[in-house]
C-alpha positions, 0 to 999 in steps of 0.5 A: 511112686517114683524113684526120684534118682531115675528117669533123667533128662539133662538140660544145661548139665542139670537133670530134671525129673518130672513126676506125677503123684496121685493122692488116691482116697475114698472118703477119709481113707488114703492109699499109701505104698511103702518103699523098700529099704534099698530104694531111694527114700526107703523105709517111707510111705508114699503116694502112688506115682511115677515119672512122666514120659516124654510123650505123656501129660501128667494125667496120662502118666497118673493113669498108667502109673496107678494101673502098673502099681495098684491095678486100679483103673482111674481113667474115668475118675476125676483128677483134681490138681492140688499143685506142683512142687519143685525141688533142687538137689544140686545135680538135678531138679524134681518137679512133682505134679500132684493130683487128688483122685477120689475112688468110687465105692466099688473101686474101694471095695475091690482094692481095700483088702489088697496088702501088696501092689503089683510091684510087690510093694506093701500097700495100706489105707491110712485114716486122713486124721492119722496121715495129717498128724504125721503118723506115717513117715513120708519123704520130706517133699510130701509135707507140703502135700499134707498141708494142702490136704488140710484145706476143706471143700468150703470156706466161710468169709465173714461179713465186713464190720460195716455190714452191721453199721445200723446196729447200736453196737456194730461190733457186738452185732458182728460177733453175735451174728457169726457166733450163731451162723458159722458152722461147727469146726468150719474154716473161716476167713475173718476179714477185718481191718487191722484196727478192728482185728484185735478186739473183735476177732478175739471175741469171736474166737473166744466164743467159738473156739471150734472154728479154724481161722484165717486171719489177714496178714498185716504187712505193715505190722510184720515189717515193723515187727510190732506184732501186738495184734497177733500176740494178743489174738493168738495168746488164747487161740493159737490152735485155732489160727490155721493160716494167714491171708495175703491180699492181691495188692500185698502179693503184687507189691511184694512181687514187684519189689523183689527184683533188686534184692536178695532172696532172704530180703524178699522173704523177710517182707513175707515172713510168717510162721503160719501157712499162707492163702493168697488172693489172685485175679490174673496171670500175673498174680498167679505167677507171683504166688508161684514164686512166693510158694517156691521160695517158702518151700526152698527156705523150709517155711510154712507153705502157701496152701491155697489161692483164692482165685476170683471172681468166678461169677458176678457178685452182689458186692461188685456187680460191675466187675467183669467175672472170669467165667468158668473157662478162663478161671479153669485155665488160670487154675491150671497154672497155679502151683497150689490148690485153688479156691473158687470165690465170687458168686459161688455157693457151697453146692457148686463144689462139684462144678469147681472140682471139674474145673480144677479147684479144690474148694469154694469160698464166699459170704452170703451162702456160706453161713448156716 
């Protein structure tokens, strides 16, 4: 991993260091190096990586740095972009381009017992659960990466309440269906209107305390500071809520309203102690999401951990909406500074195709329930 104080190139008296970071893993084992006490950010664990040279792409830098530091050849491994992190240190700026690289069983077997890298640095394979629990002391910039790594490869979305309108008690039918059909310990976006959320979402989370819920971000509720819905839902199930979801319309309304106000006022409109997942459909919303993500990191708020980018393919619910298609979807995904989740006409079995096009996860309704 880079010494962030080296490899300097100056523009307008501000030094910028572009760094490629490889989050290398085999199943739930993640490779970490350990920085010597004399180094910048010393006595900390780190992911493998280093400075991107002027004539290199981020992927080329990853291949070179991983080979130089560990001896592992990843030029044929899939490199999936997790995101970009921008940090301003006053006299310089650092841009971390973060990729996830999964090793083959053969690569892992060959390197699992190596205690030191090629540069003499101590190396260790960390269990993902311990890594995410904070048992390894990493530089502050890595906190967001750890949040990104919590995203599963599959996210289920609940049916709207209207889907059960033919039932005598639609709310009870909604709860019963999702109680029975959601996979154990799955991430679930509980997509309900604010008026429905308080009494229905709480029922589902009470009977399925194992699910990890993404709840809608109630913008009007946040602005008026009347968070009764949040308080009632979270009173019993605080540990089960992993993120808030920001719709495309709310994201763009926030972005378009930030032009003539201060940064603190901008963030006051999108304030949440929970990480955020945003919805994007085009380049404008990707840029808005990037701005929000950057501001939240700068203010040390919970990060934007993912973006639903849709629709990838034609959907049954919106058959007249023109889908992005894989190539356009992939091009937009590369612009995002956070992990991208495929949505729209997808099935869980399409995760490999999604990974190949730059996404980390797939989401949907019909084919995502057991």
